[in-house]
PLY file of the C-alpha trace (Angstrom):
ply
format ascii 1.0
element vertex 377
property float x
property float y
property float z
element edge 376
property int vertex1
property int vertex2
end_header
4.00 2.63 -21.80
1.10 1.87 -19.44
-2.39 1.58 -20.86
-3.49 5.10 -19.90
-0.42 6.60 -21.53
-1.09 4.56 -24.65
-4.72 5.70 -24.80
-3.74 9.35 -24.39
-1.09 9.07 -27.08
-3.41 7.16 -29.42
-6.05 9.90 -29.31
-3.49 12.70 -29.51
-1.81 11.33 -32.62
-5.07 10.59 -34.40
-6.35 14.09 -33.69
-3.03 15.72 -34.56
-3.29 14.32 -38.08
-6.62 16.05 -38.81
-6.31 19.71 -37.73
-9.25 21.93 -38.65
-9.96 25.60 -38.02
-12.91 27.42 -36.45
-16.35 25.94 -37.14
-14.86 23.59 -39.72
-13.86 20.91 -37.20
-16.01 18.27 -38.91
-13.59 15.31 -38.83
-12.50 16.30 -35.34
-16.07 16.40 -34.05
-16.82 13.08 -35.71
-13.80 11.52 -34.02
-14.84 12.87 -30.61
-18.42 11.70 -31.06
-17.36 8.23 -32.16
-15.17 7.81 -29.08
-17.86 9.09 -26.72
-20.52 6.87 -28.26
-18.41 3.93 -27.12
-19.25 4.94 -23.55
-22.99 4.55 -22.93
-22.71 6.60 -19.73
-23.06 9.91 -21.59
-25.84 11.81 -23.29
-24.17 13.41 -26.32
-25.46 16.60 -27.94
-24.14 19.16 -30.40
-23.48 22.82 -29.61
-21.94 25.89 -31.24
-22.06 24.38 -34.75
-19.23 21.85 -34.44
-18.97 21.53 -30.68
-20.00 18.54 -28.57
-21.37 18.21 -25.04
-21.13 14.95 -23.11
-23.49 14.87 -20.11
-23.05 12.38 -17.28
-25.97 12.80 -14.88
-26.73 10.78 -11.75
-29.13 13.14 -9.95
-30.72 16.59 -10.08
-27.77 18.24 -8.37
-25.11 20.62 -9.69
-22.53 19.80 -12.36
-18.77 20.03 -12.47
-17.68 20.90 -16.03
-14.44 20.36 -17.91
-13.71 22.10 -21.20
-11.40 21.35 -24.12
-11.00 23.48 -27.22
-10.91 21.50 -30.48
-9.75 23.82 -33.29
-6.34 24.18 -34.93
-4.45 26.93 -36.76
-3.74 27.85 -40.35
-0.03 27.03 -40.10
2.01 24.64 -42.24
3.48 22.02 -39.94
7.25 21.58 -39.82
7.70 19.21 -36.89
8.85 16.18 -38.86
6.66 13.94 -36.71
5.52 10.66 -38.23
1.97 11.64 -37.28
2.15 15.14 -38.80
-0.85 16.97 -40.18
-2.55 15.35 -43.16
-4.28 18.67 -43.91
-1.66 20.73 -45.74
-1.36 24.25 -44.37
-3.11 23.45 -41.09
-1.66 22.32 -37.78
-2.42 21.80 -34.10
0.18 24.42 -33.28
-1.59 25.37 -30.06
-1.79 21.84 -28.70
-5.56 21.51 -28.61
-5.03 17.89 -29.65
-3.59 17.31 -26.16
-6.61 18.94 -24.51
-9.06 16.77 -26.45
-7.10 13.60 -25.71
-7.09 14.34 -21.98
-10.84 14.93 -21.95
-11.62 11.83 -24.04
-9.51 9.66 -21.74
-11.18 11.35 -18.76
-14.54 10.39 -20.30
-13.40 6.77 -20.35
-12.42 7.05 -16.68
-15.88 8.42 -15.82
-17.57 5.65 -17.79
-15.55 2.91 -16.08
-15.70 4.23 -12.49
-19.28 5.62 -12.50
-18.72 8.46 -9.97
-21.74 9.64 -8.00
-21.49 13.19 -9.36
-22.89 15.10 -12.32
-20.22 15.81 -14.94
-20.30 17.83 -18.16
-17.54 17.48 -20.73
-17.38 20.43 -23.15
-15.62 20.07 -26.50
-15.61 23.67 -27.72
-14.89 24.81 -31.28
-13.38 28.06 -32.51
-11.18 29.17 -29.62
-8.56 30.66 -31.94
-10.11 34.06 -32.49
-13.69 33.17 -33.40
-15.36 32.99 -30.00
-16.73 29.47 -29.77
-16.85 29.79 -26.01
-18.97 32.93 -26.21
-21.31 31.22 -28.69
-21.80 28.29 -26.32
-22.71 30.71 -23.54
-25.14 32.58 -25.81
-26.75 29.30 -26.81
-27.65 28.72 -23.16
-25.03 26.25 -21.97
-25.16 27.58 -18.42
-28.94 27.84 -18.48
-29.28 24.15 -19.42
-26.91 22.84 -16.76
-26.47 23.85 -13.15
-22.71 24.22 -13.44
-21.22 24.82 -10.01
-17.55 24.66 -11.04
-15.76 24.68 -14.41
-12.15 23.89 -15.35
-9.79 23.95 -18.32
-6.11 23.44 -19.13
-3.83 24.95 -21.74
-0.52 23.27 -22.55
2.70 25.24 -22.88
6.41 24.56 -23.18
7.10 27.48 -20.81
6.74 25.02 -17.91
8.22 21.52 -17.70
6.19 18.32 -17.68
4.53 17.79 -14.33
3.99 21.46 -13.55
0.48 22.91 -13.50
0.54 26.69 -13.12
-2.28 29.10 -12.32
-3.23 32.04 -10.16
-6.26 33.26 -8.26
-7.29 36.10 -10.55
-5.98 37.56 -13.78
-4.97 34.59 -15.94
-5.60 35.58 -19.58
-6.24 39.06 -20.95
-9.33 40.24 -22.75
-8.59 40.74 -26.44
-9.73 42.64 -29.52
-8.76 41.49 -33.01
-9.16 44.37 -35.46
-8.63 45.32 -39.09
-8.52 48.75 -40.70
-8.94 49.14 -44.45
-7.95 52.35 -46.25
-9.21 53.17 -49.76
-8.30 55.97 -52.15
-7.18 56.83 -55.66
-4.12 54.92 -56.79
-1.79 56.01 -59.56
1.74 56.82 -60.68
4.20 57.57 -57.89
5.63 60.46 -59.93
2.45 62.50 -59.41
1.42 61.97 -55.78
-0.57 65.22 -55.78
-2.96 63.70 -58.31
-3.54 60.57 -56.24
-3.86 59.43 -52.62
-0.69 58.30 -50.88
-2.10 55.39 -48.92
1.34 54.17 -47.87
2.06 57.40 -46.02
-1.49 57.38 -44.64
-0.95 53.83 -43.36
2.35 54.74 -41.71
0.70 57.67 -39.95
-2.20 55.47 -38.91
0.10 52.88 -37.32
2.13 55.54 -35.52
-1.03 57.08 -34.10
-2.45 53.71 -33.04
0.73 53.10 -31.07
0.01 56.20 -28.96
-3.24 54.82 -27.54
-1.81 52.64 -24.77
0.93 54.99 -23.47
-1.07 58.21 -23.79
-4.78 57.44 -23.32
-4.86 54.56 -20.82
-3.90 54.31 -17.15
-0.19 53.38 -17.15
-0.58 51.07 -14.13
-3.06 48.87 -16.02
-2.00 45.87 -18.07
-2.61 46.92 -21.70
-0.98 46.26 -25.04
-1.76 47.10 -28.67
0.24 45.41 -31.40
0.09 45.61 -35.20
0.66 42.20 -36.70
0.06 42.78 -40.41
0.34 45.65 -42.91
-0.41 45.30 -46.60
0.04 48.18 -49.02
1.18 48.24 -52.61
2.72 45.87 -55.15
5.32 47.97 -56.96
7.88 50.70 -56.22
6.47 53.26 -58.67
2.74 52.81 -58.06
0.70 54.39 -55.28
-1.78 51.70 -54.22
-5.53 52.22 -54.15
-5.99 50.37 -50.88
-4.11 49.22 -47.82
-4.95 47.24 -44.72
-3.70 46.97 -41.18
-4.46 44.12 -38.77
-3.69 43.97 -35.09
-4.74 43.08 -31.60
-5.37 44.96 -28.38
-5.30 43.28 -24.99
-6.27 44.30 -21.49
-7.49 42.99 -18.15
-9.91 45.93 -17.97
-13.11 45.96 -20.00
-13.29 49.75 -19.69
-9.83 50.05 -21.25
-10.84 47.81 -24.16
-13.82 50.10 -24.78
-11.54 53.14 -24.57
-9.18 51.55 -27.11
-12.04 51.04 -29.57
-13.15 54.66 -29.18
-9.63 56.00 -29.77
-9.14 53.74 -32.79
-12.31 55.17 -34.32
-11.07 58.72 -33.62
-7.69 57.99 -35.22
-9.24 56.37 -38.28
-11.48 59.40 -38.75
-8.56 61.80 -38.42
-6.56 59.91 -41.06
-9.45 60.03 -43.51
-9.66 63.81 -43.10
-5.92 64.39 -43.26
-5.36 62.35 -46.42
-8.72 62.72 -48.14
-9.38 58.98 -48.21
-11.95 56.48 -46.98
-11.27 54.12 -44.10
-13.16 51.47 -42.16
-12.45 49.97 -38.76
-13.60 46.36 -38.33
-13.61 44.55 -34.98
-13.50 40.84 -35.81
-13.51 39.32 -32.32
-13.63 40.42 -28.71
-12.71 38.15 -25.78
-13.41 38.95 -22.17
-10.58 38.53 -19.63
-10.26 35.05 -18.12
-10.31 35.58 -14.35
-9.82 32.58 -12.08
-11.97 32.34 -8.97
-9.84 33.12 -5.86
-11.60 30.54 -3.67
-11.17 27.83 -6.28
-7.51 28.75 -6.62
-6.93 28.49 -2.88
-8.61 25.08 -2.81
-6.41 23.85 -5.67
-3.23 25.12 -4.03
-4.07 23.17 -0.86
-4.78 19.94 -2.76
-2.32 17.07 -3.12
-2.54 16.01 -6.75
-0.16 13.12 -6.30
3.32 12.10 -7.28
4.88 13.91 -10.22
2.47 16.89 -10.22
3.69 20.24 -8.96
1.06 22.99 -8.61
2.65 26.44 -8.78
1.38 30.00 -8.75
2.13 31.98 -11.92
1.78 35.58 -13.04
-0.78 36.72 -15.58
0.01 36.87 -19.31
-1.40 38.98 -22.12
-2.41 35.94 -24.15
-6.14 35.58 -24.77
-8.54 32.70 -24.08
-12.27 32.62 -24.68
-12.70 30.44 -21.59
-13.19 33.82 -19.92
-16.81 33.84 -21.13
-17.41 30.62 -19.18
-15.60 31.84 -16.07
-18.03 34.79 -16.01
-20.88 32.30 -15.63
-19.48 29.91 -13.03
-16.54 29.82 -10.60
-13.57 27.85 -11.82
-10.05 28.10 -13.14
-7.89 27.64 -16.19
-4.30 26.52 -15.68
-1.15 26.14 -17.74
-0.20 22.51 -18.31
3.57 22.11 -18.47
4.65 20.31 -21.65
8.23 21.52 -21.94
11.40 19.47 -22.14
15.04 20.01 -23.02
14.50 20.00 -26.79
11.18 21.75 -27.50
11.59 25.13 -25.81
12.58 27.04 -28.96
9.30 26.29 -30.75
6.50 27.65 -28.60
2.78 28.02 -29.10
1.64 28.98 -32.63
4.98 27.94 -34.09
5.21 25.59 -37.08
7.53 23.35 -35.07
5.43 23.20 -31.89
5.71 19.74 -30.34
4.56 19.58 -26.69
5.76 16.63 -24.64
3.02 13.96 -24.62
3.85 13.06 -21.01
2.05 16.27 -20.03
-1.29 14.59 -20.76
-0.95 12.12 -17.88
-0.50 15.03 -15.46
-3.52 16.79 -16.97
-5.66 13.67 -16.60
-4.62 13.22 -12.96
-5.40 16.89 -12.31
-8.95 16.53 -13.69
-9.53 13.30 -11.77
-8.56 14.93 -8.47
-10.73 17.99 -9.18
-13.64 15.62 -9.73
-12.83 13.74 -6.54
-12.87 17.00 -4.55
-16.14 18.26 -6.08
-18.89 18.85 -3.49
-16.60 17.98 -0.59
0 1
1 2
2 3
3 4
4 5
5 6
6 7
7 8
8 9
9 10
10 11
11 12
12 13
13 14
14 15
15 16
16 17
17 18
18 19
19 20
20 21
21 22
22 23
23 24
24 25
25 26
26 27
27 28
28 29
29 30
30 31
31 32
32 33
33 34
34 35
35 36
36 37
37 38
38 39
39 40
40 41
41 42
42 43
43 44
44 45
45 46
46 47
47 48
48 49
49 50
50 51
51 52
52 53
53 54
54 55
55 56
56 57
57 58
58 59
59 60
60 61
61 62
62 63
63 64
64 65
65 66
66 67
67 68
68 69
69 70
70 71
71 72
72 73
73 74
74 75
75 76
76 77
77 78
78 79
79 80
80 81
81 82
82 83
83 84
84 85
85 86
86 87
87 88
88 89
89 90
90 91
91 92
92 93
93 94
94 95
95 96
96 97
97 98
98 99
99 100
100 101
101 102
102 103
103 104
104 105
105 106
106 107
107 108
108 109
109 110
110 111
111 112
112 113
113 114
114 115
115 116
116 117
117 118
118 119
119 120
120 121
121 122
122 123
123 124
124 125
125 126
126 127
127 128
128 129
129 130
130 131
131 132
132 133
133 134
134 135
135 136
136 137
137 138
138 139
139 140
140 141
141 142
142 143
143 144
144 145
145 146
146 147
147 148
148 149
149 150
150 151
151 152
152 153
153 154
154 155
155 156
156 157
157 158
158 159
159 160
160 161
161 162
162 163
163 164
164 165
165 166
166 167
167 168
168 169
169 170
170 171
171 172
172 173
173 174
174 175
175 176
176 177
177 178
178 179
179 180
180 181
181 182
182 183
183 184
184 185
185 186
186 187
187 188
188 189
189 190
190 191
191 192
192 193
193 194
194 195
195 196
196 197
197 198
198 199
199 200
200 201
201 202
202 203
203 204
204 205
205 206
206 207
207 208
208 209
209 210
210 211
211 212
212 213
213 214
214 215
215 216
216 217
217 218
218 219
219 220
220 221
221 222
222 223
223 224
224 225
225 226
226 227
227 228
228 229
229 230
230 231
231 232
232 233
233 234
234 235
235 236
236 237
237 238
238 239
239 240
240 241
241 242
242 243
243 244
244 245
245 246
246 247
247 248
248 249
249 250
250 251
251 252
252 253
253 254
254 255
255 256
256 257
257 258
258 259
259 260
260 261
261 262
262 263
263 264
264 265
265 266
266 267
267 268
268 269
269 270
270 271
271 272
272 273
273 274
274 275
275 276
276 277
277 278
278 279
279 280
280 281
281 282
282 283
283 284
284 285
285 286
286 287
287 288
288 289
289 290
290 291
291 292
292 293
293 294
294 295
295 296
296 297
297 298
298 299
299 300
300 301
301 302
302 303
303 304
304 305
305 306
306 307
307 308
308 309
309 310
310 311
311 312
312 313
313 314
314 315
315 316
316 317
317 318
318 319
319 320
320 321
321 322
322 323
323 324
324 325
325 326
326 327
327 328
328 329
329 330
330 331
331 332
332 333
333 334
334 335
335 336
336 337
337 338
338 339
339 340
340 341
341 342
342 343
343 344
344 345
345 346
346 347
347 348
348 349
349 350
350 351
351 352
352 353
353 354
354 355
355 356
356 357
357 358
358 359
359 360
360 361
361 362
362 363
363 364
364 365
365 366
366 367
367 368
368 369
369 370
370 371
371 372
372 373
373 374
374 375
375 376
């Protein structure tokens, strides 16, 4: 391995061992800070609780910004890697360890080459459903820095190593993560008329929720609503006193996301009346769509990123990414970073066996270096 590859792998494996979830990325943040403090070119500050900003400033001009998410998932790792998670029940199953390693190695490149451009490196917490990107925006990230362009990568095994895929518009959908809790009188299943049948109420609720997209939204729009969890009851002969439903709704249209919330409220109210129960709709997180800037996309597509890197145009997906909050504040783009090979395609993102090809990081680093080189040209 060459030295850059070794550095990338070193950081990735160290970070992979210490996965932490939203706003609890204490060891991760400490690791990032310790590495950055070895480069005296940066002013290092904290943001969004456990996030870190590394500012490289040479003048009063605009900044180019690069963002990495830093959180992991509550998943028990089953990769069998010799650098597997040391935090039982938690794992970098979305590959944010690769993103951090690329940005840390990029920081070293900036420190050693001293480019004549202002650069901001953003290590963002809580991407996985808790809106760390939105919090950074609300804290004034874009008010503090004159960010002219902003970029991010997200690894995937859907594309092979060396491929970087993006488009000039709809890249990631806006998302809603919701929970509905139903409460009533539980009791013996032999006398349902004396109790509330929350199981039947829950079934009706789910069936009605699944009518929202096909019957209340424009069919030519990209929308999806999926129920991911139902909990109701513990025994065959007992009607439970509560149940819960969790799910997600996704769209590229903010108006459709608002319409979905209104219809969910209507459906919840109708179920309470029909079954004589109480119910509560809770919206846990909302992400705005991540829309790449068309002009930035065209510039990227015309750029030669060097040997071994293939820039391709891809279609949009209904996956969510809170980088959308940042793309609303400055032109930029997020791209898929190919990390697939012949053996890892059956364990994709958010899978307990997810193991992206480490060679992807070299392509990601080269991509960032060329974007920096082209800034203000």
